[in-house]
N, C-alpha and C positions, 0 to 999 in steps of 0.2 A: 609466622606471625614474628614481629622480632621481640628478638628477649629481651630481659632488662637489665637496664646496665650496671652500678655500683661505683663510686669513687671514694678511693681509701684515703686519709690524708698520713702523709708518714714523713718520718724524724730523721737523719741521718749522725749516728753518736760518734764523734771522736775521728772525726774525717777532716780532714786538711782537705784544698775547692777538688772537688771530681764531678768530671762533663756527665751531659744530659745522656750521653751518648753510651758512658760507660756504665750508667745506673741499670739505664733500659739493659744492655745486654744479659748485666749478673741475674735482674730477674727472672727474664727467660729461661736463662739457660740455668739456673737455681730450677726453675716450673718444671723445669722438661725431666733434670734430671732426677727429680722424687717421683714426678709422677707420670713422665711417658711424653711421648711428641701427639702423641691425640691430645690429651689430655689438656697440651699449652694451648694449642690451638684453637680447643674448643671454647678455648675462659677467656678467650678477647681482650687478654691482659694489652694494654697502652699506656706509656707514659705521660700523663696530658701535661705535667706540669713541671716542674722542677728549680730552683735558684741557689743548687747549689748546698741547701740542708735541707728544707723542705721543699716535698710535693706531693702530686695525685696521683696514681695509677686509679684506670676504668678498665671494671673486667661486666663480668657476664655474672648477673645473680647465682643459678646452680655452679660456676667454680669459684666465688667469693671463700669458701672454709680455708681451699683447694692457692685459691690465690695469697690471703691473710698465710697459712703457714707457711707456704717458699720464700715471703717476707724477710719472717724475721727468721728465718739461719744463714738470712744470707750473713756469711762474715766476713768477707773479701768483699773487695773492689775494684779491681787492678789488682795496684800493690799495696793497698791501703786495704790497715785494719780497718773494720764497721764495725755499728749496731744497729738495726733497725728496728725505730719506737713507730706503733703505728699508735694516731694520735686520734683516728676515728674512722666510722665510716655515714655513707651521706647516700641517696638516691639525686638528689642534684649536683652539678657539678655547680653551682649559685652557692647551696647551701654550705656545700663542703667549701666551699672560698674562704666565706664569711665565717665559718663559726670555725675556723682553727685559721686564718690566713696563713693560707699556702698562696 
């Protein structure tokens, strides 16, 4: 049976323009450092959309808490010092886009 997905809307604060690949790598690196490789793979973490300031991350329902912890603990992406603000969580990508404007 497929696992249920959740979509997390987030916003980067105090940043200059950061590319999508650097954000994705920072999220995976932080999740792996905190919870290990097995947990990182099982989370199904994927950056769905990122426009330089706001973005949407997809993960499995079972890993939602771990992913949110890993996101909020990101303090650097590349050479830039950043803060990640979680805007909200949704069960569908369409609702997440509509509600938080990502």
